[in-house]
C-alpha positions as a Python dict, from the first residue, in 0.01 Angstrom:
ca = {
    (1, 'M'): (0, 0, 0),
    (2, 'K'): (-52, -339, -155),
    (3, 'I'): (266, -504, -280),
    (4, 'I'): (252, -762, -559),
    (5, 'F'): (512, -1033, -560),
    (6, 'S'): (604, -1189, -894),
    (7, 'T'): (847, -1475, -950),
    (8, 'L'): (1116, -1247, -1082),
    (9, 'S'): (1061, -973, -824),
    (10, 'I'): (1225, -1200, -568),
    (11, 'F'): (1548, -1136, -755),
    (12, 'F'): (1505, -778, -867),
    (13, 'S'): (1277, -563, -654),
    (14, 'L'): (935, -540, -502),
    (15, 'I'): (696, -397, -758),
    (16, 'V'): (451, -157, -596),
    (17, 'L'): (103, -154, -745),
    (18, 'G'): (70, 140, -980),
    (19, 'Q'): (443, 213, -987),
    (20, 'P'): (577, 158, -1342),
    (21, 'Q'): (897, -33, -1398),
    (22, 'T'): (1196, 159, -1527),
    (23, 'D'): (1352, 73, -1861),
    (24, 'E'): (1648, -81, -1678),
    (25, 'Q'): (1422, -302, -1467),
    (26, 'K'): (1235, -426, -1773),
    (27, 'R'): (1560, -509, -1950),
    (28, 'D'): (1708, -675, -1641),
    (29, 'I'): (1400, -896, -1608),
    (30, 'A'): (1412, -985, -1978),
    (31, 'F'): (1782, -1070, -1943),
    (32, 'Y'): (1714, -1292, -1641),
    (33, 'K'): (1421, -1473, -1804),
    (34, 'A'): (1613, -1544, -2123),
    (35, 'T'): (1932, -1669, -1959),
    (36, 'N'): (1736, -1874, -1708),
    (37, 'K'): (1561, -2052, -1995),
    (38, 'W'): (1883, -2103, -2191),
    (39, 'F'): (2074, -2236, -1892),
    (40, 'T'): (1788, -2467, -1796),
    (41, 'A'): (1778, -2595, -2154),
    (42, 'W'): (2150, -2671, -2154),
    (43, 'K'): (2124, -2850, -1820),
    (44, 'L'): (1846, -3070, -1959),
    (45, 'V'): (2049, -3171, -2264),
    (46, 'S'): (2384, -3202, -2089),
    (47, 'K'): (2291, -3361, -1757),
    (48, 'D'): (1973, -3554, -1834),
    (49, 'I'): (2052, -3676, -2186),
    (50, 'Y'): (2430, -3670, -2233),
    (51, 'Q'): (2502, -3755, -1869),
    (52, 'V'): (2762, -3477, -1856),
    (53, 'D'): (2700, -3306, -1523),
    (54, 'R'): (2966, -3033, -1521),
    (55, 'V'): (3024, -2723, -1730),
    (56, 'R'): (3370, -2604, -1822),
    (57, 'P'): (3442, -2239, -1728),
    (58, 'V'): (3287, -1980, -1960),
    (59, 'E'): (3275, -1600, -1962),
    (60, 'F'): (2935, -1484, -2090),
    (61, 'V'): (2856, -1176, -2297),
    (62, 'F'): (2485, -1110, -2368),
    (63, 'F'): (2341, -790, -2508),
    (64, 'D'): (2029, -608, -2626),
    (65, 'D'): (2016, -287, -2830),
    (66, 'K'): (2132, -76, -2534),
    (67, 'Y'): (2305, -280, -2267),
    (68, 'V'): (2564, -554, -2242),
    (69, 'Y'): (2541, -809, -1958),
    (70, 'S'): (2856, -1001, -1879),
    (71, 'T'): (3049, -1210, -1629),
    (72, 'S'): (3377, -1088, -1776),
    (73, 'T'): (3568, -808, -1604),
    (74, 'T'): (3739, -744, -1937),
    (75, 'T'): (3406, -679, -2108),
    (76, 'I'): (3268, -475, -1817),
    (77, 'K'): (3535, -334, -1589),
    (78, 'Y'): (3295, -98, -1414),
    (79, 'G'): (2923, -152, -1427),
    (80, 'V'): (2605, -213, -1234),
    (81, 'N'): (2580, -543, -1049),
    (82, 'V'): (2267, -730, -1157),
    (83, 'K'): (2104, -1052, -1047),
    (84, 'G'): (2173, -1329, -1295),
    (85, 'C'): (2161, -1704, -1316),
    (86, 'N'): (2425, -1960, -1231),
    (87, 'L'): (2485, -2251, -1468),
    (88, 'M'): (2513, -2596, -1314),
    (89, 'N'): (2848, -2592, -1128),
    (90, 'L'): (2938, -2237, -1236),
    (91, 'S'): (2874, -1954, -990),
    (92, 'L'): (2848, -1638, -1198),
    (93, 'K'): (2869, -1268, -1110),
    (94, 'W'): (2685, -1046, -1357),
    (95, 'R'): (2726, -679, -1447),
    (96, 'R'): (2547, -447, -1686),
    (97, 'T'): (2660, -137, -1872),
    (98, 'I'): (2568, 65, -2182),
    (99, 'H'): (2756, -72, -2482),
    (100, 'N'): (2734, 226, -2721),
    (101, 'D'): (2713, -15, -3018),
    (102, 'S'): (3039, -200, -2954),
    (103, 'I'): (3164, -461, -2709),
    (104, 'I'): (3504, -546, -2564),
    (105, 'L'): (3525, -924, -2572),
    (106, 'P'): (3703, -1132, -2307),
    (107, 'D'): (3992, -1178, -2553),
    (108, 'K'): (4027, -794, -2553),
    (109, 'S'): (3912, -753, -2913),
    (110, 'I'): (3644, -493, -2985),
    (111, 'I'): (3352, -574, -3214),
    (112, 'P'): (3044, -382, -3326),
    (113, 'I'): (2702, -489, -3204),
    (114, 'R'): (2532, -708, -3464),
    (115, 'L'): (2335, -1030, -3492),
    (116, 'M'): (2591, -1293, -3390),
    (117, 'S'): (2627, -1594, -3167),
    (118, 'F'): (2955, -1776, -3111),
    (119, 'A'): (3198, -1931, -2867),
    (120, 'A'): (3573, -1877, -2874),
    (121, 'Q'): (3877, -1961, -2669),
    (122, 'I'): (4029, -1709, -2432),
    (123, 'P'): (4393, -1673, -2543),
    (124, 'N'): (4649, -1859, -2333),
    (125, 'D'): (4375, -2035, -2136),
    (126, 'T'): (4273, -2371, -2282),
    (127, 'N'): (4041, -2434, -1988),
    (128, 'K'): (3818, -2132, -2042),
    (129, 'S'): (3615, -1998, -2332),
    (130, 'F'): (3380, -1706, -2384),
    (131, 'F'): (3033, -1701, -2531),
    (132, 'V'): (2858, -1412, -2708),
    (133, 'M'): (2489, -1386, -2797),
    (134, 'P'): (2213, -1125, -2833),
    (135, 'L'): (1914, -1136, -2602),
    (136, 'P'): (1572, -1224, -2752),
    (137, 'S'): (1461, -864, -2804),
    (138, 'Y'): (1758, -808, -3035),
    (139, 'W'): (1673, -1118, -3240),
    (140, 'E'): (1315, -999, -3268),
    (141, 'K'): (1413, -652, -3385),
    (142, 'S'): (1644, -807, -3645),
    (143, 'G'): (1345, -976, -3807),
    (144, 'T'): (1466, -1328, -3729),
    (145, 'A'): (1186, -1585, -3742),
    (146, 'S'): (1111, -1956, -3776),
    (147, 'K'): (776, -2078, -3901),
    (148, 'E'): (834, -2426, -3757),
    (149, 'L'): (996, -2343, -3424),
    (150, 'G'): (883, -1994, -3330),
    (151, 'L'): (1137, -1729, -3232),
    (152, 'E'): (1173, -1829, -2865),
    (153, 'N'): (1246, -2193, -2945),
    (154, 'L'): (1477, -2097, -3231),
    (155, 'V'): (1685, -1865, -3015),
    (156, 'T'): (1704, -2121, -2734),
    (157, 'G'): (1817, -2376, -2991),
    (158, 'V'): (2084, -2140, -3122),
    (159, 'F'): (2211, -2096, -2767),
    (160, 'I'): (2235, -2473, -2720),
    (161, 'H'): (2415, -2520, -3052),
    (162, 'E'): (2672, -2248, -2998),
    (163, 'F'): (2719, -2316, -2629),
    (164, 'S'): (2807, -2676, -2712),
    (165, 'H'): (3118, -2538, -2886),
    (166, 'S'): (3222, -2358, -2568),
    (167, 'Q'): (3247, -2701, -2407),
    (168, 'Q'): (3479, -2839, -2675),
    (169, 'M'): (3775, -2603, -2666),
    (170, 'Q'): (3999, -2866, -2507),
    (171, 'N'): (3944, -3113, -2792),
    (172, 'F'): (3772, -2976, -3103),
    (173, 'G'): (3900, -2625, -3039),
    (174, 'K'): (4262, -2739, -3027),
    (175, 'E'): (4216, -2952, -3339),
    (176, 'M'): (4060, -2665, -3532),
    (177, 'T'): (4352, -2439, -3442),
    (178, 'L'): (4594, -2696, -3583),
    (179, 'F'): (4394, -2736, -3904),
    (180, 'E'): (4390, -2361, -3953),
    (181, 'K'): (4766, -2329, -3901),
    (182, 'Q'): (4847, -2617, -4135),
    (183, 'N'): (4617, -2526, -4427),
    (184, 'N'): (4550, -2234, -4658),
    (185, 'F'): (4286, -2279, -4928),
    (186, 'G'): (4251, -1914, -5023),
    (187, 'V'): (3927, -1869, -4825),
    (188, 'E'): (3857, -1796, -4460),
    (189, 'F'): (3899, -2103, -4241),
    (190, 'T'): (3553, -2162, -4093),
    (191, 'D'): (3307, -2448, -4058),
    (192, 'D'): (3172, -2341, -4400),
    (193, 'I'): (3507, -2385, -4576),
    (194, 'V'): (3398, -2677, -4799),
    (195, 'Q'): (3083, -2488, -4898),
    (196, 'D'): (3283, -2173, -4972),
    (197, 'I'): (3518, -2363, -5204),
    (198, 'F'): (3271, -2586, -5392),
    (199, 'S'): (2931, -2414, -5377),
    (200, 'K'): (2953, -2302, -5741),
    (201, 'D'): (3061, -2644, -5877),
    (202, 'S'): (2745, -2801, -6023),
    (203, 'S'): (2893, -3153, -6041),
    (204, 'Y'): (2997, -3135, -5677),
    (205, 'L'): (2653, -3007, -5582),
    (206, 'N'): (2477, -3294, -5758),
    (207, 'L'): (2685, -3552, -5575),
    (208, 'Y'): (2649, -3376, -5241),
    (209, 'N'): (2270, -3342, -5277),
    (210, 'K'): (2227, -3714, -5359),
    (211, 'E'): (2439, -3801, -5057),
    (212, 'L'): (2241, -3569, -4830),
    (213, 'Q'): (1905, -3694, -4959),
    (214, 'N'): (1996, -4056, -4884),
    (215, 'L'): (2109, -3970, -4532),
    (216, 'Y'): (1792, -3783, -4440),
    (217, 'Q'): (1562, -4035, -4606),
    (218, 'S'): (1726, -4313, -4405),
    (219, 'V'): (1596, -4170, -4076),
    (220, 'Q'): (1243, -4074, -4171),
    (221, 'D'): (1023, -4195, -3886),
    (222, 'P'): (916, -4458, -3814),
    (223, 'T'): (1169, -4640, -4035),
    (224, 'F'): (1547, -4662, -4027),
    (225, 'D'): (1688, -4768, -4363),
    (226, 'K'): (2044, -4894, -4326),
    (227, 'V'): (2075, -4945, -4702),
    (228, 'L'): (2020, -4573, -4755),
    (229, 'V'): (2273, -4498, -4483),
    (230, 'R'): (2535, -4707, -4660),
    (231, 'D'): (2449, -4548, -4995),
    (232, 'G'): (2485, -4203, -4845),
    (233, 'L'): (2819, -4286, -4687),
    (234, 'R'): (2938, -4441, -5016),
    (235, 'L'): (2852, -4121, -5201),
    (236, 'M'): (3034, -3922, -4935),
    (237, 'S'): (3343, -4137, -4984),
    (238, 'Q'): (3314, -4085, -5359),
    (239, 'R'): (3283, -3710, -5315),
    (240, 'H'): (3591, -3702, -5097),
    (241, 'S'): (3789, -3912, -5345),
    (242, 'D'): (3680, -3711, -5651),
    (243, 'Y'): (3725, -3363, -5510),
    (244, 'F'): (3949, -3369, -5205),
    (245, 'K'): (4280, -3430, -5377),
    (246, 'S'): (4595, -3240, -5471),
    (247, 'Q'): (4579, -2904, -5291),
    (248, 'F'): (4251, -3009, -5127),
    (249, 'S'): (4364, -3349, -4998),
    (250, 'S'): (4341, -3248, -4632),
    (251, 'L'): (3978, -3142, -4675),
    (252, 'K'): (3854, -3497, -4613),
    (253, 'E'): (3966, -3485, -4252),
    (254, 'I'): (3853, -3123, -4217),
    (255, 'D'): (3510, -3204, -4365),
    (256, 'N'): (3460, -3493, -4120),
    (257, 'F'): (3574, -3267, -3837),
    (258, 'F'): (3325, -2989, -3910),
    (259, 'L'): (3042, -3233, -3986),
    (260, 'T'): (3098, -3372, -3638),
    (261, 'M'): (3136, -3041, -3458),
    (262, 'E'): (2847, -2862, -3629),
    (263, 'G'): (2630, -3172, -3642),
    (264, 'L'): (2659, -3216, -3267),
    (265, 'G'): (2544, -2858, -3215),
    (266, 'Q'): (2238, -2914, -3435),
    (267, 'Y'): (2162, -3248, -3275),
    (268, 'S'): (2185, -3095, -2926),
    (269, 'M'): (1939, -2829, -3035),
    (270, 'Y'): (1707, -3099, -3172),
    (271, 'L'): (1721, -3297, -2847),
    (272, 'W'): (1591, -3000, -2651),
    (273, 'L'): (1328, -2909, -2911),
    (274, 'T'): (1176, -3258, -2902),
    (275, 'H'): (1206, -3323, -2528),
    (276, 'P'): (879, -3310, -2327),
    (277, 'K'): (1050, -3079, -2076),
    (278, 'G'): (1200, -2868, -2354),
    (279, 'G'): (1035, -2745, -2672),
    (280, 'N'): (805, -3049, -2680),
    (281, 'L'): (780, -3039, -3061),
    (282, 'K'): (709, -3326, -3296),
    (283, 'K'): (1024, -3472, -3446),
    (284, 'D'): (942, -3392, -3808),
    (285, 'I'): (867, -3028, -3724),
    (286, 'A'): (1184, -2998, -3516),
    (287, 'I'): (1398, -3149, -3793),
    (288, 'K'): (1260, -2906, -4050),
    (289, 'G'): (1312, -2614, -3813),
    (290, 'V'): (1668, -2715, -3724),
    (291, 'R'): (1765, -2757, -4090),
    (292, 'R'): (1659, -2399, -4175),
    (293, 'G'): (1632, -2491, -4542),
    (294, 'G'): (1973, -2658, -4555),
    (295, 'K'): (2147, -2323, -4594),
    (296, 'W'): (2467, -2427, -4417),
    (297, 'W'): (2617, -2754, -4542),
    (298, 'S'): (2823, -2862, -4243),
    (299, 'Q'): (2532, -2805, -4006),
    (300, 'D'): (2278, -2972, -4232),
    (301, 'E'): (2468, -3287, -4321),
    (302, 'G'): (2625, -3311, -3977),
    (303, 'F'): (2275, -3308, -3828),
    (304, 'A'): (2167, -3593, -4057),
    (305, 'L'): (2468, -3798, -3947),
    (306, 'F'): (2385, -3751, -3578),
    (307, 'L'): (2023, -3849, -3641),
    (308, 'I'): (2162, -4172, -3788),
    (309, 'L'): (2395, -4221, -3491),
    (310, 'D'): (2095, -4164, -3264),
    (311, 'K'): (1927, -4467, -3425),
    (312, 'L'): (2235, -4681, -3362),
    (313, 'S'): (2357, -4576, -3018),
    (314, 'K'): (2230, -4382, -2716),
    (315, 'P'): (2401, -4044, -2679),
    (316, 'D'): (2517, -4107, -2323),
    (317, 'T'): (2752, -4375, -2460),
    (318, 'W'): (2956, -4132, -2674),
    (319, 'A'): (2874, -3777, -2558),
    (320, 'K'): (3128, -3767, -2273),
    (321, 'N'): (3409, -3809, -2525),
    (322, 'M'): (3264, -3536, -2746),
    (323, 'F'): (3279, -3297, -2451),
    (324, 'G'): (3598, -3448, -2314),
    (325, 'Y'): (3941, -3483, -2472),
    (326, 'K'): (3870, -3691, -2784),
    (327, 'T'): (3775, -3577, -3133),
    (328, 'E'): (3634, -3898, -3279),
    (329, 'S'): (3427, -3823, -3589),
    (330, 'V'): (3058, -3901, -3624),
    (331, 'I'): (3146, -4099, -3939),
    (332, 'D'): (3369, -4330, -3735),
    (333, 'L'): (3106, -4367, -3464),
    (334, 'I'): (2844, -4465, -3721),
    (335, 'G'): (3087, -4714, -3871),
    (336, 'K'): (3141, -4878, -3533),
    (337, 'H'): (2770, -4933, -3472),
    (338, 'L'): (2635, -4996, -3823),
    (339, 'P'): (2591, -5376, -3870),
}
């Protein structure tokens, strides 16, 4: 009987001509293909561009509409061993089990299956985080789409963005925990906190939109307009002075923090999307796709700030600190390099 070897069959099984794959085999192959692409994408951005050649320990939790795949023994105590990918210096052991519409996370919390992607710290372990994300089939069934990027590129970009946070628990993660403990503004403490507080203030919106417009216009290829950069930063300073006072005085530092953290995630996504070995998209198309209509303020403006920093300094000169033990803001970095 003739046996057909495919690239993935090396890792899963020999597929005999005429013998259909089981549902589990199809899902296992889809899991492997997706994570292999995502891990390869992160390696390209981290090692080749940022010059950061190691990954801090992470427990992974991926899922489709039936199964959860994980490296965490908390998430899957008993399950089927499956072939999965390693990530750079991390050797990973993967298991699969039926999730029955809910997942036990590595921090022992239980959450329902839904469209979500995030990184979080494992309690009492500052050196390890966990990362949760649906597999591509789940994104597709949810109706998620991107006209500019296409679903596959979008989902890979989301992985890069969110995974970048998993590599910042020792600096940005610690800082965010302190901010949350020290402040209470009557809304949930997230990277969207400024948006949640001021999104219905028309005067604030006008100032913010002028600021944002200047920042993006300053980096429209092929030009780099430093006057527009300075105007945008001046408007930002004005916004902070006019609105971040009294009970909101600490929001200036928090705003800069989330602009840096979320902006770096968006910028990392953009780097892969525009790289010849990555998404290989034109810059203007990638920028439009990454912005997603400017729906989320911290991501959108933070991305603009990193595009400006990109014009002033190569990422390998500052990225190691971003994924190390410092929390220097993108505003400060721009200030250091802007003549």
